[in-house]
N, C-alpha and C positions, 0 to 999 in steps of 0.2 A: 671173406666178403669181396676181396679185391682180385680174385683169381682171373676174372675176365680181363683185367688190365695189366696183369703182371706175367705175361708170357715171355719166354726167352727170345733173344734176338734171332737165334737160329743160324748164326754165321760167325765166322772168326773176324775179329776186328781189323785184321791186316789183309784180308783177301778180297780181291775185286770180284771173283766169281761167286755167283749166288749171294749177292749182297742183300737179298731180301727187301727190306724196306727202302733201301737207298737206290737212287738213280745210278746210271753209269757214270764213270769218272768224267769230270769236266773236260771238254775238248776245246782248247783255245782256238784251233784252226777253224772250228765251226763258227766261232764268233765273228770271223772276218766276213762270213757269208751272210750273217744276219745282223742288221743294224740294231744297236742297243735300243731297248724300249725306253720311251721317255719316262723319267721318274717323276713321281708326284709327291707333294708334301701335304696334301689335303687332309690326310688322316694321320693320327699319331701312331707310331710303330712301337711295338713292345721292345723291352730291352733284350739284348742278346742272351742275357741270363734269365730272362723272363721274370725279373723282380719288380717290374714297374706296373704290373697288372693292367697295362693299357689294353691288352688283348681281350680281357673279359670285363672291362669296365662297362661296356655297352649292356651287359646283362643286368647290371644294377641300375643303369640309366633308364631302363625300360619302366622303372617304377615312377619316373617323372612324367608330367604331362607336357604336351607340345607347347602350351602357353608358358610354362616355366622355362623351357629351353629357349623360347623366343626372347624372354626377358633376360636370360643370361647373355645371349648374343648381343642384345641391344646394350646391355651394361658394358660388355667387353668393348664394343665399337666406340662407345661414348668416351672411354678413357684410354683407348689404345695409343693415341698420339702422345699423351702425357707419359704413359708408362714406358713406351719405347725410347723416350729421351733420358730415362733414368740410367745412371751408371749401374751395371749389374754387379759391380764390385763394391757396393756401398759399405759392406762390412769389413773390407780389407784396406780401405784408404786411410792412411795415417793422418792426413792433413785436413780432410773434410768429412771424417767419419760421422761426427755428430750431426752436422747439417744435412748430409745425405740421408741419414737414417730418419731425421725428422720429415724430410720431403717424402720419403717412402711411406712413412706412417700416415701422413696427411692424405696421400692418394689412396692408400689401402682403406683408411677409415671412410673416405668418400665412396669407395666401391661398396663397402659393407652397408653404409647408410642408404645409398641409392637402391641397392639390390633388396635390402630388407623392406624398404618402403614399397617398392614395386611388387614384391611378393605378397605383402599384406593386402594390396589391392586385388591381386590375382586370387587370393584365398577367399575373397568375398564372393567370387563367382564360381568356385569349385569346392567340392568336398574333400579334395585330396590334401592330405597333410604334408606339405612340402618340408616341414622341419625334420621329418624322418629321413629325407634323402635330398640334400641340397647339392646340386651339381657344383656350384661355385664354392660352397662351403667345404667341399671335400678337398679343395686345393690348399694344402698347408703352406705352400710357398708360391709366390707369384713371380718366379724368375722367368717362366716361359710365357711372356706377355702376348706373343703373337698367335696364341691358340694352336700352335703346331708343336709337335714333340721334337722341336729343333731349336737350338739357340744360335743366334746369329753372331754372338760375340765369343771370343776366346774366354775360357774359364779364368777367373781371378780368385783363386782359393787361398792364397797366402801360404805361409810356411807350415810344415808338418807339426801337428800338436802331439807332443810326447806325453805318455802317462807319467804321473808324478811318482807313483809307487811301482818299482820294478825290481824284482828279486834278482834279475840277471845283471844288475849293475856291478855286482861284486864277483861275477863269474869270470874266469880267465879268458875263455873263448866263447862268448855268447853266440857268435855267428854259427859256429859248428853245432851248438846245441839247437839253434833254430832250424838248421838244415836237417838235423836228425829227427826233430819233431815232425817236420813237413814230410820227410821220407817215410816215416812210420804212420802217417795219416792221423797225427795226434791233434791236440787242442790248438786251433789256429790263433786264438787270442794269446796263448802262451808263446807260440812261435813268433808272433808279431812283437811281443815284449822282448824276446831274445834279439831280434833284428834291430829293434829300437836301441837296445843297449849297445849293440855292435856299432851302429852309426854314430851314437853319442861318444863312443870311445874313439872312433875314427870316422869323421864326417866325409872323408874321401873314399870310403869303402863302397864302391859303386854296386858290387854284387849284393851287399847287405841292403842297400836302398831298394834294389830291384826285387829281392826276395821279400822285403817288407811290403812292397806294393802288391806282390802276388798273394801274400798271406791275407792282406786286408781285402783284396778283391774277392778271394774265395770265401771270405768270412762275411760277405754281404755288406761290405763297407767300402763302397766305390770311391767316395770323395777322399778319404784318407789314402786310398790306393793311388789316386791321381797325384796327390801331393808328394807321396814317396817316389813315384816313378818320375815325376818332373824333377825332383832333386837328383835322382840318378843321372838324368840327362845333363844337369848342370855340371856334374862331375865328369861325365863321359857323353858328349853329344851324339856319339855314333854307336851307342849301345843298342844292339839289335833287339835284345829281349825287352828292354825298357820301352823302346819305340813301339813294338808290336803290342805289348801289354797296354800302353797308353792309348793306342788306337782303338782297342776294344773298349776300354773304360770310357773314353770320350764318347764313343758310339752309344754306350749304355746310358750316359747322362745327357744325350741329345746334342752334344757339341760336334755336329757332323762336319762342319768346315775344318775344325781343328783336327778331327780324325783323318780327314783326307790329306791335310798337309803333313800329318805325322806319318801316314803310310807312304807319302811321297818321299819324305826324309829317309824312311827305312829302306825304300827301294834304291835311293841314291847311294846308300852305304853298301848295300849288298850287290847291286847291279849298276855301277857307275857308267857302264857302257850304254845303258838305256837312258838315264837322266843324270847329267852332270850336277854334282852338289852345288855348283855355282848358279844353276838355272832353276832353283826351287822357287815355288810360289811365295809371294809376300805374305806377311802376317796380318794384313789389313782386314778389318771387319768386312764381311761380304753380305750382299743382299741375296734374294732368292735366285736371280738369274746368274749372277757371278758364282754362286755356290754350285749351281748345276754345271756350269762350264768347268769348274775345278774338279768336280766329281768325274765328269767325262774324261778329262785330261789324265787324271790319276788312274782311272780304270783302264784307259788305253795303254798306259805304261805297264800296268800289271799284266795285261794280256800279252804284250810283247815279251815280258819276262817269262810268262808261262810257255810261250812258244820256243824259248831257248832250251827248255827241259824236254827230254824224250817223253812220249806219251805213255800212259799206263802207270805202272808201279814206280817208275823212275821220276815222276813229277816232283818238283820242289814243293814239299808240304807247306812251307812257310808262305810261298807265293800264293798257293791255293787258299790259304786262310786269309791272307790280305785281300785277295780278290773276292772271297766270300763275304768279308766285312763290307766291302764296297757295294756288292749286290744287296746285302742286307740293308744297308743305309738307303738304297734306292727302292726298298720293298720288293725287290725281285727275288723272292724267297726260294723259288724252285732252283734258280741258278746258284744261289748261295748254298743250298742243300747239296748240289752236285760238287761244289768246291770243297766243302767240309768233308764230304764223303771221300773225295779223292785224296785229301790230306790224310785221312785215317787209313786209306788203302796203300799209301805210298810206302815203299821200302827204303827210300832215301832218308838219311838222317837230317833232322831239322829240329828247331826249338820246340815246335808245337806238338811233335809226335814222340817226344821223349817219354819214357815210361811214367815219370812223375807228372807229366802234363796230359796224358791221354784222357783222364777223367774230365778234364776241362774241355777238351775237344769234343768228347761225346756230349757233354752238357750243352755246348754251343750248338751242336747239330740238333739236339733235342729242342732247344729254344727256337731255332729256325724252322724246324718242322711244325712246331706249334703255331708259329706265326703264319705259316702257309696253310693252316686249317687241318693239318694232319696230326691231331692230338694223340691218337692211339699209337702212331709210330713214334711220336715224341716221347711217349711214356716208355717205350722200349729203349730208346737212346738214353734216357735218364737212368733206367735200371742198369744199363751197361756201365754207365759212369759209377753207379753205386757198387757194382761188382768189382770195379777196380779200386775204389776208395769208399769203404763202407761208412766212413765218418763224414762224407761230403754232404753237409747239411743243405747246401744250395740245391743240389739235385733232388733231394727229398722234398724240399719246398716246391721245386718246379713240377714234380709229380702231382702235388696237390693242385697247382694252378692248371695243369692240363686236365685234371679231372673236373675242375670248375668249367673249363672250356666246353666240355661235353655234357655239362649239367649234372654230373654225379657228385652232389654236394656232401653226402655222408662219407663217400670214399675220399673226397678232398680233405674233409676234416680229419680222417684217419691219418693221412699222410702228413698233414701239418702238425698234428699232435705227435706223430712219430718223429718229425724233425725236431720239435721241442724236446721230446724225450731223449733224442740223440744228443742234443745240446747238453742235457744233464749228464749223460754218460761220459761225454767227452770232457766236461768240466771236472768230473770226479777223477778221471784219468789224469787230467791236468794237475789236480791237487797232489796226487800221488807222485807224479813226475816232478813237480815243483819241490816236494819234500826231498826227493833224491838229489836234485840239483843243488839246493842250498845246504843239504846235509843236516839231518836232525831238525831242530827247530830253526837254526840259522838266524835267530833273532827276529823271526817273523811269526807273529801269532796268527791264529785261525781267522780272525777278523780281517787282518791285512791281506792274508792269502786269498780270502774270498773276494775282496775288492779287486785284487789283481786278476783273478780268473775271469770275473765278470766284465771287467774293463769299463770304465766310466766315460772316457774321453771320446771314444768313437763307437758309440752304441747304435745298434740297429733294431727297429721295431717291426720289420716287415712281417715276420712270422705271426706276431700277436695281432697286428692290424688285419691281416688277411684272414686269419682264423675267426676273428670277431665278425667280419663281414660274411663269411660263409655261414656261421651260425645264424646271423640275421636273415640271410637268404633262405635258410631252412625254416624260418619262423620260430627259431628257438632263442628268443631274447633272453631267457633265463640263463642259457649257456653263454651267450655273448657277454652278459654282464659279469661272468666269472673270469673272463679272459683279461688278465692284467700281467704286466711284467713281473717275473719272479714267482708266478703261481705254481702250485703243485699239479703237474699234469696228470698225476695218478687219479685225481678225483674224476676224471673223464673216462676211466677205464670201464666203469660199469655200463657205459653206453657205447663205447667204441673200442675196437681191437687195434692196438698199435704196439 
């Protein structure tokens, strides 16, 4: 059924010649001749990993009436001043946690009351049933109060939350076990447990913190990834892998200003001749104009770094990725595509183009192509990621989102179900691997093992939420009602091939 969308890339991933879907390598010299386009923040941009469904939310929003949208805007405007004054870290403050939470709840209840009352009035004049599709009601968290997909404050996420049950606590070298699991494309939740045990044994193990962040990010758990990578930088402020990983994760979560400063720090470590570590930007909260100035400043530094490398296959792949992230934040997706393509084509050794990282780079390219409206090419990039790592659930999920972008909902459902089925296979492999690690029963019964594999502390519901919405868009409420966490995906095989 999906043959029209699953054609091969038709090129080697390291060659620039005949790159098919990709543009020519990014040419930093050309950038001096063309002034940078002014960036805009008027519309929300999708996550680089395409998990935020910002790209296709408009398709669902078409179900709403213009009057409902107007009411949403008026409700937002009425409370924007109050909301912007709230501390975004209300859940992490130890001294004023309860008071801040009460203030947040009061304003949120006010939003709900005003919006509900306004919509009831609107419903008297229209036959449209807004309860089936509430724009404001779809927003589970009101952290992004400014109506943009950008947060003006630095994240305040607190310390990393460890799983209480962890079979690796009694393993001699949990770090090596985690690395082995990652290298073999195994269960990411299991790998995360191994790295958690490693940093609990040695809180100064910066590589374990970095790998923990990478495992969580690949496993669709961006906030735990940020917490882990931030801890890595507390141990080693100059760790290049952690800095680049954080920049991408910050971008995915809408912390653009923090992403820019993180990229600036990365550049000061690798290219101190371009920016002295003593001249880094301050950590002060930035408004729109200052954030734009910071973006332009850091972009200019990265262009200078790109000019230090020979053109073509000798370009520094890490610089190209950093520049690609900056263009992505500015919604200059075509330039970002060029940068990520150049990073893939580079023969120079870097962090981002190591064999165990290539599937991530292909996925990043796919997400950027999707955001630039090139969904079919994005599908090809995701398939390339899956060719490298067949258990890369995130790429399978993104395949589904790209099918949504082009209106192919049954195919999207197939990919999402395939991703869930892949989760099950990886979980089973994880159980078997866990038994090997702990040796026999190891004092861990099946119920405990099941809890460890599924992981409770840092759970993600993206796959279920998106599948439910796809079924609703197909007019299959019967199927949507069947989508719950832990469901048996095999019940859908009579209608879908996956």
